[in-house]
C-alpha positions in Angstrom: 17.3 11.3 -8.4 19.1 12.8 -5.4 18.0 10.3 -2.7 15.9 7.1 -2.6 13.9 7.2 0.6 10.5 5.8 -0.3 8.8 3.8 -3.0 6.2 6.6 -3.2 8.8 9.0 -4.7 9.2 6.8 -7.8 6.9 7.4 -10.8 6.3 4.8 -13.5 9.0 6.0 -15.8 11.6 6.3 -13.0 10.9 2.8 -11.8 11.0 1.2 -15.3 14.4 3.0 -15.9 15.8 1.5 -12.7 14.5 -2.0 -13.7 16.0 -1.6 -17.2 19.3 -0.6 -15.7 19.2 -3.5 -13.3 18.8 -5.9 -16.3 21.9 -4.4 -17.8 23.7 -4.8 -14.5 22.5 -8.4 -14.1 23.9 -9.2 -17.6 27.4 -8.2 -16.3 27.1 -10.6 -13.3 27.1 -13.6 -15.6 30.7 -12.8 -16.7 33.8 -14.3 -15.2 34.9 -10.8 -14.1 31.9 -9.2 -12.5 33.3 -5.8 -11.5 32.5 -2.6 -13.3 34.7 0.5 -12.9 31.7 2.9 -12.7 32.1 4.0 -9.1 35.9 3.6 -8.8 37.2 6.2 -6.2 33.7 6.6 -4.6 33.1 5.6 -1.0 29.7 4.1 0.1 28.9 3.7 3.8 26.5 1.0 5.0 25.1 2.6 8.1 23.1 -0.1 9.9 21.3 0.5 13.2 19.4 -2.7 12.9 20.6 -6.3 12.4 20.6 -7.4 8.8 22.1 -10.2 6.7 20.6 -10.1 3.2 20.2 -6.4 2.8 23.6 -5.4 4.1 25.5 -8.0 2.2 23.5 -7.2 -1.0 24.3 -3.5 -0.8 27.9 -4.3 0.0 28.2 -6.7 -3.0 26.4 -4.1 -5.3 28.8 -1.3 -4.3 31.9 -3.4 -4.6 30.9 -4.8 -8.0 30.7 -1.2 -9.1 34.3 -0.7 -7.8 33.3 1.6 -4.9 35.0 1.5 -1.6 32.6 0.2 1.2 32.6 1.1 4.9 30.3 -1.1 7.0 29.1 0.6 10.1 27.2 -1.3 12.7 25.6 0.4 15.7 26.7 -2.4 17.9 30.2 -1.9 19.2 30.2 1.7 17.9 29.9 5.1 19.5 26.1 4.8 19.0 26.1 2.2 21.8 27.7 4.8 24.0 24.9 7.3 23.3 26.1 9.1 20.1 23.3 10.7 18.2 22.5 10.2 14.5 23.6 13.8 13.9 27.0 13.3 15.4 27.5 10.0 13.5 26.5 11.7 10.3 28.9 14.6 10.9 31.7 12.1 11.5 31.0 10.3 8.3 30.8 13.6 6.4 34.2 14.6 7.7 35.6 11.3 6.3 34.7 12.4 2.7 32.1 9.8 1.9 30.0 9.8 -1.3 26.8 8.0 -0.3 25.0 6.6 2.8 22.9 3.4 2.8 21.0 3.5 6.1 18.8 1.0 7.9 17.3 2.4 11.1 14.8 1.2 13.7 13.0 4.6 13.7 10.6 5.4 10.9 11.7 8.6 9.1 15.4 8.4 10.1 16.6 8.3 6.5 14.4 11.3 5.6 15.8 13.1 8.6 19.4 12.3 7.5 18.8 13.3 3.9 17.2 16.7 4.7 19.0 17.7 7.9 21.9 19.5 6.3 24.3 17.3 8.3 25.6 15.6 5.2 25.6 16.5 1.5 25.6 13.1 -0.2 22.9 10.8 -1.5 21.0 8.8 1.1 19.5 5.4 0.3 16.9 4.0 2.6 17.6 0.3 3.4 14.6 0.0 5.7 13.3 2.3 8.4 11.1 1.0 11.2 7.7 -0.1 9.8 7.8 2.7 7.2 9.6 1.9 3.9 12.0 -0.4 2.2 12.2 0.9 -1.4 14.9 -1.4 -2.8 13.1 -4.5 -1.6 10.0 -3.3 -3.6 12.2 -2.7 -6.6 13.8 -6.2 -6.5 10.3 -7.7 -6.0 9.1 -5.8 -9.1 12.2 -6.8 -11.0 11.6 -10.5 -10.2 7.9 -10.4 -11.0 8.4 -8.5 -14.2 10.8 -11.2 -15.4 8.3 -14.0 -14.7 5.4 -12.2 -16.2 7.1 -11.5 -19.4 9.2 -14.6 -19.9 7.7 -17.2 -17.6 11.1 -17.7 -16.0 13.9 -15.6 -14.4 15.2 -14.6 -17.8 15.7 -10.9 -18.7 12.5 -8.9 -19.3 12.1 -6.7 -22.4 13.2 -3.1 -21.9 10.4 -0.7 -21.0 7.9 -3.2 -19.7 5.9 -2.7 -16.5 3.4 -4.8 -14.5 0.2 -3.7 -16.2 -2.6 -6.1 -15.5 -0.7 -8.3 -13.0 -2.5 -9.6 -9.9 -0.5 -9.7 -6.7 -1.7 -11.0 -3.3 0.3 -9.9 -0.3 -0.4 -11.9 2.9 0.5 -11.7 6.5 1.9 -9.2 9.0 1.2 -6.0 7.2 1.1 -3.9 10.4 4.8 -4.3 11.1 6.0 -4.6 7.4 7.8 -1.8 5.7 8.1 -4.3 2.7 4.3 -4.4 2.4 4.0 -0.6 2.4 6.7 -0.2 -0.3 5.4 -3.1 -2.4 1.8 -1.9 -2.5 2.9 1.5 -3.6 5.5 0.4 -6.2 3.5 -2.4 -7.7 0.5 -0.1 -8.1 2.7 2.5 -9.8 3.7 -0.2 -12.3 0.1 -1.0 -13.1 -0.5 -4.2 -10.9 -3.6 -5.0 -9.0 -2.7 -5.6 -5.4 -4.8 -7.4 -2.7 -3.6 -7.4 0.9 -4.8 -10.2 3.2 -4.3 -10.3 6.9 -6.2 -10.7 10.2 -7.6 -7.4 11.4 -5.1 -7.3 14.2 -2.2 -7.3 11.7 -3.5 -4.5 9.6 -2.6 -0.8 10.3 -5.2 1.8 11.0 -6.0 4.1 8.2 -5.5 1.9 5.1 -8.2 3.7 3.1 -5.6 5.7 1.0 -3.6 2.6 0.2 -4.0 1.6 -3.5 -5.1 -2.0 -2.8 -8.0 -4.2 -1.9 -8.1 -5.4 1.7 -9.4 -8.9 2.6 -9.5 -11.0 5.8 -10.1 -14.5 4.3 -7.1 -15.9 2.5 -8.9 -18.7 0.6 -11.6 -16.3 -0.7 -9.0 -13.7 -1.6 -6.9 -16.2 -3.6 -10.0 -17.4 -5.5 -11.1 -13.8 -6.2 -7.7 -12.4 -7.2 -6.5 -15.2 -9.5 -3.0 -14.1 -8.7 0.1 -14.0 -10.8 2.1 -13.8 -7.6 1.5 -14.5 -3.9 3.9 -12.8 -1.5 4.0 -14.1 2.0 5.2 -11.7 4.7 7.3 -12.7 7.7 5.5 -12.6 11.0 7.6 -10.1 12.8 7.3 -11.3 16.4 10.2 -9.1 17.5 8.1 -6.1 16.9 5.0 -7.5 18.6 5.2 -5.7 21.9 1.5 -5.8 22.7 0.6 -7.9 25.8 -2.7 -9.0 24.2 -1.1 -10.8 21.3 -2.0 -10.5 17.6 -3.3 -14.1 16.9 -4.4 -17.0 19.1 -1.4 -19.3 18.3 1.1 -20.1 15.6 -0.9 -23.2 14.7 -4.1 -21.1 14.2 -2.2 -18.4 12.2 -0.8 -21.0 9.8 -4.2 -22.7 9.5 -5.9 -19.5 8.4 -3.1 -17.4 6.8 -0.2 -19.7 6.0 0.7 -20.9 2.5 0.3 -24.6 3.1 0.4 -27.6 0.8 -3.4 -27.4 0.0 -3.3 -23.7 -0.8 -0.2 -24.2 -2.9 -1.8 -26.9 -4.9 -5.0 -24.8 -5.5 -3.1 -21.9 -7.0 -3.0 -21.4 -10.8 0.0 -23.0 -12.4 1.5 -19.6 -13.5 1.4 -18.2 -9.9 4.9 -17.6 -8.4 5.6 -17.6 -4.6 7.5 -14.7 -3.2 8.9 -13.9 0.3 11.2 -11.0 1.3 13.0 -13.2 3.9 14.0 -14.3 6.4 11.2 -16.9 6.5 9.4 -18.5 9.4 9.0 -22.0 7.9 5.8 -23.6 9.2 4.3 -20.3 10.2 3.6 -18.0 7.3 4.9 -20.5 4.7 5.3 -24.2 4.5 8.6 -25.9 3.5 6.7 -27.3 0.5 5.8 -23.8 -0.7 9.2 -22.3 0.1 11.1 -25.0 -1.8 8.7 -25.5 -4.7 9.8 -24.9 -8.3 7.5 -21.9 -8.5 9.2 -20.2 -5.5 11.3 -17.1 -6.5 12.7 -16.5 -3.0 16.3 -17.3 -3.9 16.0 -15.4 -7.2 14.8 -12.4 -5.2 18.0 -12.4 -3.2 20.1 -12.7 -6.4 18.2 -10.1 -8.2 18.6 -7.7 -5.3 22.3 -7.2 -6.1 21.6 -6.1 -9.7 18.8 -3.8 -8.5 20.9 -2.2 -5.9 23.8 -1.8 -8.4 21.3 0.1 -10.6 20.1 2.4 -7.8 23.7 3.2 -6.7 24.6 3.8 -10.3 21.7 6.3 -10.8 22.5 8.0 -7.5 26.2 8.4 -7.9 27.0 8.2 -11.7 24.6 10.8 -12.9 25.8 14.0 -14.5 25.2 17.4 -13.0 22.2 18.0 -15.4 20.6 14.8 -14.1 21.6 12.8 -17.2 23.8 9.8 -17.1 25.6 7.4 -19.3 23.2 4.5 -19.8 23.9 1.3 -17.9 24.4 -0.8 -21.1 27.0 1.7 -22.3 28.7 1.4 -18.9 28.7 -2.3 -19.2 30.2 -2.2 -22.7 32.9 0.1 -21.4 33.7 -2.2 -18.6 34.0 -5.2 -20.8 36.5 -3.3 -22.9 38.4 -2.2 -19.8 38.5 -5.6 -18.2 
């Protein structure tokens, strides 16, 4: 794997390999000393053109726990705010001798452009681009769901397992959600049945090729899908620039598409509640649902560090022929070196 730009690039075996490596990485994070020497001497740049808390900190923690040096670059206060182009920023970073770029950008396709432009010759990892893709979020969601499907808890999943037969319902602002696009593709790749639910105004045009069912009535969709997981998407009001509005009012949206107390109570006991964060409590999700014992929202954040460690490991610790020392071997080596 040279770059990670889209969930669509990952096949079933590739994805399972990342999830298995993430389990090995997660096991090291229960130690007193969490650092591995795997990327010692490497430099990873977090190149963020959009505000972020969870994703940026998660990538920073993942890189540092693999002993990489980390440079955090924010567009605010940098030369970008003075008009510097992505190309010139990339050339500057290349001149500094970096080893990988994690990029979040407000324009869809910016990570692909950076990876294939010839401006830099290092792996590029997409941390979210416009309304297009967020592949590591999809991976951490799959990691979390795989654990709950196979163990009933957030305990480690057996090696080699996928999501075959799982039913996942994704609800909300699909139109503006790069998470929805990535999750639909990756969960389908792993064998899950995905149902997307939203008002017509919050669904993108041209969804026919998407490997999912599309519904407009949340209660009917939940009854039909018998879900193992319900993922609530954030209503991205900052991206809603249309003067006409996308729903009548917040109250009406919550009434028809929010995960309230009544809908939570009606779900099967095994169903877990997911959300990529940050949440709009009282809009797409009630406080009761967000804080319920079946919520995996905090676990998703925690699991994201292990998943991003696994991705950085595969991008930077691979051998020239594409092989790599397995993550469990790396963990054993680290424990010996600690």
